[in-house]
C-alpha positions, 0 to 999 in steps of 0.5 A: 884887924883894925884899919886906920881911916887912911886904910879904910879909904885905900881899901874902899878905892881898891875894892877890898872893902865895899860899903853900899851905900857908901857913907858920905862925905868921905872927908871933912869939909867946910860944911856942917856935915859930920864925916862918918869916917873916924880915926879907926871906924866908919859910923854906919847908920841902919836902915829900917829893915833887918835880916836875921838867921832863922832859929833852925839848923844851918850848914855846920861850915860857913866859909865866906871865902867861897863868896855868894854869902847871899845864897847861903844866908837868904833861905836861912833868914827872915826879914824884919821891918822896924817901927817905933812899935815893932822894934827888933830886940837882940837876944842876950847870949850867956856862955 
């Protein structure tokens, strides 16, 4: 599903979508700040820490509708701090 910027704002306002911390400003202002909300996207910037799944068997079914993703993801993940000398390289998957 692709949401328009108006739909993204509505979803944020109603709590259907959560982005923490929420990118600011929500709307273009007279200042030179770049608005991260585009026509059908939100420009998100990554921090210097990522978490990814360990290479081990995980539960066969992950149903995000059940909530509490953190309790499932946490024990099966690894945290990695990114630096210029210690980047994280995405694996290329060929199917």
